[in-house]
Legacy VTK file of the C-alpha trace (Angstrom):
# vtk DataFile Version 3.0
C-alpha trace
ASCII
DATASET POLYDATA
POINTS 439 float
0.002 -0.091 0.111
1.049 3.216 -0.803
2.386 5.600 2.243
0.902 8.748 2.811
2.593 11.872 3.055
2.210 14.094 6.096
2.861 17.742 6.653
2.264 19.876 9.499
1.393 23.591 8.855
2.046 24.921 12.517
1.608 28.530 13.234
2.430 30.674 16.439
-0.122 32.430 18.825
-3.025 32.134 16.141
-6.220 32.392 18.050
-9.040 29.875 16.879
-11.546 32.608 15.747
-9.165 34.152 13.177
-10.965 31.305 11.053
-14.320 32.388 9.160
-15.538 29.075 10.506
-15.339 29.814 13.895
-17.160 33.243 13.363
-14.747 35.837 12.287
-16.430 37.884 9.530
-13.328 39.469 8.006
-12.531 37.076 5.382
-8.879 36.151 6.606
-8.996 32.268 6.008
-10.734 31.559 2.900
-8.621 28.325 2.109
-8.741 27.300 5.869
-12.330 27.775 5.356
-12.744 25.519 2.422
-10.724 22.834 3.795
-12.615 22.796 7.486
-16.002 22.237 5.129
-14.547 19.575 3.039
-12.090 18.071 5.058
-12.173 17.208 8.965
-12.717 20.373 11.491
-11.998 19.590 15.009
-13.520 22.963 16.079
-12.850 22.467 19.921
-8.968 22.035 19.947
-6.700 23.040 22.617
-3.012 23.479 23.326
-1.825 21.416 26.509
0.459 24.287 27.480
-0.366 27.967 26.147
3.376 28.956 25.927
5.909 28.172 22.901
8.414 25.569 23.802
6.449 23.865 25.944
3.678 23.420 23.350
6.178 22.333 20.775
7.355 19.523 22.879
3.285 18.216 23.010
3.266 18.166 19.446
6.527 16.484 18.677
6.014 13.847 21.368
2.509 13.250 22.238
3.166 13.802 25.876
2.315 16.597 28.391
5.006 19.019 28.919
5.886 18.005 32.286
6.173 14.639 30.995
9.275 15.561 29.068
10.308 18.167 31.524
9.768 20.895 28.977
7.746 22.957 31.333
9.131 26.508 30.552
10.870 28.223 27.796
14.169 28.117 29.434
14.004 24.068 29.337
15.063 22.138 26.340
13.697 18.582 24.787
15.886 16.006 25.823
17.626 14.005 22.887
16.295 11.024 24.059
12.918 11.919 23.583
11.551 10.720 20.261
9.850 13.096 18.105
7.616 12.853 15.130
10.687 12.702 12.932
12.047 9.575 14.736
8.773 7.446 14.114
8.478 8.717 10.579
12.307 8.313 9.572
12.103 4.734 11.130
9.100 3.960 8.967
10.801 5.017 5.693
9.845 8.370 5.381
12.264 11.519 4.422
11.714 13.942 7.192
12.183 18.050 6.746
11.863 20.725 9.245
11.229 24.519 8.093
10.589 27.370 10.159
10.491 27.853 13.919
12.091 25.169 16.329
12.072 26.668 19.924
12.787 23.399 21.555
16.122 24.061 22.724
16.960 26.849 25.411
20.421 26.869 24.907
20.563 28.465 21.488
18.920 31.276 19.371
19.532 29.842 15.942
21.383 26.818 14.989
22.405 23.966 17.328
24.000 20.542 16.765
22.598 17.303 15.594
20.501 15.267 15.756
18.054 18.398 15.564
15.243 16.421 16.828
15.810 13.668 14.288
14.732 15.723 11.163
17.079 15.285 8.189
16.445 18.046 6.091
16.403 21.469 8.288
15.942 24.880 7.472
15.067 26.418 10.569
16.001 28.794 13.441
15.427 27.848 17.175
14.123 31.505 18.048
13.555 33.177 14.779
12.347 36.108 16.393
15.984 37.014 17.745
17.485 36.288 14.420
15.372 37.684 11.860
12.655 40.188 11.240
9.411 40.342 8.770
11.318 40.894 5.595
14.789 39.484 6.867
14.424 36.081 7.187
17.361 33.931 8.370
17.268 30.277 8.967
20.002 27.714 9.381
20.576 24.203 7.213
21.540 20.790 8.622
25.128 21.569 8.831
24.629 24.914 10.900
25.014 26.997 8.026
23.310 30.382 7.984
20.865 31.007 5.135
19.219 34.413 4.402
16.097 33.713 2.274
14.357 36.364 0.313
10.752 37.742 0.661
8.377 38.470 3.759
9.048 35.593 6.589
5.964 33.565 5.757
6.643 33.398 1.942
10.303 32.574 2.350
10.039 29.646 4.750
7.304 28.325 2.684
9.116 28.819 -0.570
11.712 26.631 1.006
8.928 23.954 2.068
7.639 24.229 -1.634
11.015 23.332 -3.096
11.204 20.377 -0.661
7.847 18.830 -1.818
8.893 19.187 -5.357
12.386 17.666 -4.476
10.636 14.534 -2.700
7.588 14.024 -4.816
8.357 10.477 -5.967
9.082 9.314 -2.236
6.883 9.515 1.060
7.960 12.281 3.156
6.939 13.680 6.567
7.718 17.320 7.261
6.660 20.369 9.407
6.460 23.818 7.997
6.416 25.949 11.400
5.659 29.773 11.167
6.732 32.410 13.808
3.617 34.156 12.738
1.533 35.433 13.851
3.376 35.824 16.980
4.883 39.566 17.598
8.297 40.358 16.668
9.534 40.779 19.957
11.932 43.652 20.598
9.600 46.004 18.674
6.282 44.249 20.682
4.506 44.632 17.193
2.820 42.477 14.866
4.352 43.133 11.380
2.184 42.205 8.517
3.205 42.369 4.967
3.582 45.698 3.391
-0.469 47.346 3.175
-1.755 44.296 4.943
-2.608 45.932 8.177
-4.021 48.942 6.481
-6.908 46.522 5.362
-7.831 45.714 8.980
-7.606 48.976 10.816
-11.564 49.052 11.200
-11.900 45.428 12.031
-14.182 43.092 13.972
-13.012 42.361 17.570
-13.781 39.219 19.213
-15.990 39.860 22.409
-13.372 38.903 24.937
-11.161 41.538 23.554
-13.967 43.961 23.148
-14.883 43.653 26.775
-11.149 43.724 27.987
-9.422 45.662 25.634
-5.829 45.026 26.277
-3.568 45.721 23.280
-6.172 44.742 20.686
-7.082 48.163 19.325
-3.341 48.766 18.108
-2.668 44.814 17.421
-5.486 43.470 15.579
-4.987 45.195 12.425
-1.145 43.658 11.943
-1.963 40.551 13.608
-5.149 40.025 11.009
-2.879 40.908 8.079
-0.247 38.220 9.157
-3.148 35.723 9.533
-4.463 36.795 5.959
-0.741 36.055 4.588
-0.442 32.665 6.484
-3.919 31.563 4.724
-2.481 32.561 1.245
0.721 30.671 2.003
-1.430 27.579 3.166
-3.318 27.593 0.034
0.122 27.822 -1.983
1.356 24.267 -0.479
-2.048 23.193 -1.244
-1.991 24.360 -4.696
1.543 22.674 -5.425
0.170 19.194 -3.989
-2.828 19.420 -6.245
-0.410 20.199 -9.268
1.782 17.510 -8.416
-1.210 14.937 -7.788
-0.509 14.651 -4.360
-3.428 16.246 -2.717
-5.442 12.933 -2.062
-2.278 11.287 -0.499
-1.060 13.694 1.465
-2.376 14.463 4.996
-2.187 18.070 5.633
-3.157 19.219 9.600
-3.286 23.019 10.406
-3.005 23.755 13.918
-1.341 26.595 16.618
1.023 26.278 19.455
-1.458 28.503 21.446
-3.796 31.581 21.301
-3.225 35.127 22.327
-5.372 37.359 24.643
-3.419 40.524 24.238
-2.782 41.449 27.500
-5.813 41.081 28.747
-5.570 38.062 31.167
-2.103 38.950 32.409
0.947 41.530 31.160
1.524 39.816 28.051
-0.269 37.345 25.652
-0.663 33.839 26.624
0.484 31.473 29.665
-3.442 31.758 31.185
-6.327 29.274 31.067
-8.780 31.257 29.160
-9.816 30.055 25.709
-8.052 33.111 24.241
-4.797 31.533 25.420
-5.461 27.842 25.045
-8.119 27.038 22.249
-6.548 26.680 18.735
-7.839 25.984 15.104
-7.453 22.413 13.804
-8.181 21.348 10.456
-7.125 18.130 8.558
-7.229 17.252 5.075
-6.105 14.438 2.731
-6.319 10.785 3.315
-8.835 9.452 5.946
-9.481 13.212 6.607
-11.262 13.941 3.241
-14.878 14.902 3.932
-14.142 13.495 7.588
-17.205 16.069 8.963
-16.780 18.701 11.565
-16.522 17.250 15.502
-17.088 19.017 18.459
-15.240 16.506 20.760
-12.519 18.308 22.550
-9.074 17.571 20.929
-5.468 18.702 22.139
-2.104 19.064 20.676
-0.912 15.736 22.181
-3.375 13.917 20.064
-1.647 15.013 16.800
1.215 12.325 17.002
-0.747 9.508 17.505
-3.490 10.250 15.185
-0.847 10.871 12.337
0.996 7.492 13.047
-2.496 5.829 13.322
-3.453 7.080 10.120
-0.267 6.312 8.273
-0.392 2.805 9.685
2.746 2.904 11.979
2.142 1.586 15.591
1.278 4.105 18.053
4.158 3.947 21.283
2.897 3.123 24.600
4.465 6.172 26.001
2.564 8.515 23.963
-0.446 9.717 26.249
-2.170 11.624 23.420
-5.022 9.590 22.098
-5.688 8.767 18.467
-8.863 10.733 16.855
-8.586 8.572 13.620
-11.756 6.350 14.957
-13.804 9.240 15.532
-12.997 10.130 12.215
-13.593 6.668 10.774
-17.011 6.577 12.789
-15.625 3.525 14.762
-16.151 2.968 18.515
-13.532 4.794 20.953
-13.393 5.740 24.636
-12.317 8.933 23.969
-11.826 11.870 26.636
-14.264 14.336 27.310
-12.078 16.844 28.690
-8.944 18.818 27.787
-6.188 19.072 30.224
-4.085 22.138 30.368
-0.700 23.081 32.104
0.288 26.603 32.885
3.640 27.878 33.445
5.847 31.117 33.988
3.179 33.596 34.653
2.432 31.341 37.308
2.032 27.146 37.912
-1.239 26.119 36.853
-3.618 23.141 36.069
-6.720 23.326 33.980
-9.590 21.061 33.152
-11.996 21.897 30.498
-14.949 19.978 29.489
-17.869 21.122 26.987
-19.739 23.162 29.772
-17.245 23.930 32.506
-13.589 25.054 32.787
-11.801 24.787 36.251
-8.166 26.100 37.235
-6.102 25.873 39.963
-2.917 27.940 40.903
-0.150 26.636 42.802
1.115 28.856 45.988
4.805 29.429 47.396
4.563 26.499 49.444
3.639 23.956 46.562
-0.236 23.818 47.661
-2.791 24.602 45.316
-5.927 26.797 45.456
-8.884 27.220 43.424
-8.299 29.969 40.649
-11.191 29.871 38.289
-14.367 28.565 37.404
-16.134 29.293 34.196
-19.821 28.417 32.771
-18.900 28.280 29.133
-22.450 27.998 28.207
-23.742 31.111 29.727
-20.320 32.925 29.701
-18.588 31.425 26.399
-15.621 34.533 26.914
-15.201 33.817 30.121
-16.093 37.448 32.202
-17.454 35.877 35.002
-15.526 34.040 37.571
-17.728 31.561 39.517
-15.416 30.140 41.758
-16.321 29.878 45.256
-19.768 30.436 44.650
-22.148 28.199 47.045
-24.011 26.992 44.112
-21.299 25.622 41.990
-19.460 23.590 44.475
-20.830 20.534 43.063
-19.175 21.457 39.794
-15.924 22.141 41.526
-16.131 18.805 43.243
-16.820 17.173 39.607
-14.016 19.130 37.856
-11.479 18.556 40.712
-12.353 15.041 40.525
-11.570 15.004 36.764
-8.182 16.868 37.490
-7.215 13.994 39.788
-7.733 11.389 37.354
-5.593 13.181 35.189
-2.598 13.679 37.528
-2.739 9.892 38.013
-2.680 9.026 34.318
0.611 11.222 33.912
2.039 9.781 37.084
1.714 12.875 39.220
1.057 13.044 42.677
-2.140 14.282 43.913
-1.794 17.999 45.478
-3.413 19.457 48.297
-6.116 22.044 46.806
-7.274 24.668 49.033
-11.133 25.832 48.541
-11.606 29.357 47.394
-13.646 31.389 50.054
-17.286 30.929 49.719
-19.613 33.185 48.073
-23.443 33.917 48.313
-24.865 32.569 45.340
-27.570 35.259 44.933
-29.834 33.905 41.936
-27.315 31.366 40.492
-28.301 27.882 40.709
-26.786 24.552 39.074
-29.109 21.464 38.610
-27.720 18.002 39.206
-27.808 16.889 35.523
-25.672 20.286 34.711
-22.753 19.379 36.699
-21.157 16.657 34.399
-21.957 18.505 31.230
LINES 1 440
439 0 1 2 3 4 5 6 7 8 9 10 11 12 13 14 15 16 17 18 19 20 21 22 23 24 25 26 27 28 29 30 31 32 33 34 35 36 37 38 39 40 41 42 43 44 45 46 47 48 49 50 51 52 53 54 55 56 57 58 59 60 61 62 63 64 65 66 67 68 69 70 71 72 73 74 75 76 77 78 79 80 81 82 83 84 85 86 87 88 89 90 91 92 93 94 95 96 97 98 99 100 101 102 103 104 105 106 107 108 109 110 111 112 113 114 115 116 117 118 119 120 121 122 123 124 125 126 127 128 129 130 131 132 133 134 135 136 137 138 139 140 141 142 143 144 145 146 147 148 149 150 151 152 153 154 155 156 157 158 159 160 161 162 163 164 165 166 167 168 169 170 171 172 173 174 175 176 177 178 179 180 181 182 183 184 185 186 187 188 189 190 191 192 193 194 195 196 197 198 199 200 201 202 203 204 205 206 207 208 209 210 211 212 213 214 215 216 217 218 219 220 221 222 223 224 225 226 227 228 229 230 231 232 233 234 235 236 237 238 239 240 241 242 243 244 245 246 247 248 249 250 251 252 253 254 255 256 257 258 259 260 261 262 263 264 265 266 267 268 269 270 271 272 273 274 275 276 277 278 279 280 281 282 283 284 285 286 287 288 289 290 291 292 293 294 295 296 297 298 299 300 301 302 303 304 305 306 307 308 309 310 311 312 313 314 315 316 317 318 319 320 321 322 323 324 325 326 327 328 329 330 331 332 333 334 335 336 337 338 339 340 341 342 343 344 345 346 347 348 349 350 351 352 353 354 355 356 357 358 359 360 361 362 363 364 365 366 367 368 369 370 371 372 373 374 375 376 377 378 379 380 381 382 383 384 385 386 387 388 389 390 391 392 393 394 395 396 397 398 399 400 401 402 403 404 405 406 407 408 409 410 411 412 413 414 415 416 417 418 419 420 421 422 423 424 425 426 427 428 429 430 431 432 433 434 435 436 437 438
């Protein structure tokens, strides 16, 4: 049987609601919207860690960041950890990486082999520190610096397109990892292609940002311009696959490492339990994912590696914590989780459980004891503006969510921590019926 090619198209800090299929009216993502309707769309997808390096460790290994000791941007993925490149390489695939790596805290640009097991390498560890919007710098597998022409998104995608063309006759697995729509750190700016931010000066603002403000008024035009160019580049990749007659035999998954709350939940852009930080786009096409449908089931970045291996007939290793979503797509019976688990770091140490209806988060204190932090009713308050933690009416919900959190701790081999209840508050008109507790 012919092996399927695999492409992960990965962006940085892209909110789920930049996509039209998530209600954005700005027509930023016509290519992705097309594929979301005609491919497979996991409309409730989440990052397990809303910060760059930890999230990327989850995507490469299928494990939570705390399992690989990649808890902050100051950590590094151990060379002993097997990545997707190792699994696909062992199965006879060519492997290539293009763009942002950010899994080695000891360097900014190049670093020594084995470079995560990827054979072809056109990447920088932290590209925002060695390049700018129109000054793209990456390094090859020998560690040699390469300066690429064009806007940074286009420059990286051009390299990826050359790789696809050069390897079209044999199975390949590759990752296109863009920095955009992440800010350019040294300016705290979102540099869109020339003329693009001007298109979105009078823009649609998501309700959470409209209510809380932050830096969204100044940053959304550039952010939207970057998203627009990302979608155009994604469309270019799909056009190349079509022209080479590889479209049906190539699984493409589009997703992001985390979202962006524009300094509304803390003093930067992510590192919080809120959906603005943790909810991400996730669209699959090709192979078994053609006309797969739309799924409301909660999916996670840790589920991407086992799903890809499963779809390509490669045995899923026992050490992967994530679960294959393929049985769901193929309408087979599967005992899939009904919650997403999220770990918070750097701003504070937190742990979070999200179900379809509820979100519960705890925060670690100086003496390693946790305290209740947030409880949101996502049905009544989808933009998380009313923290219900401590309400007498919602104690049964807290108990249920805390039980889910305990079970998650046990699954990944963590000790059960002490959690202190939030101070009690009178419920006024609020009430939770028994049938609502487990929704």
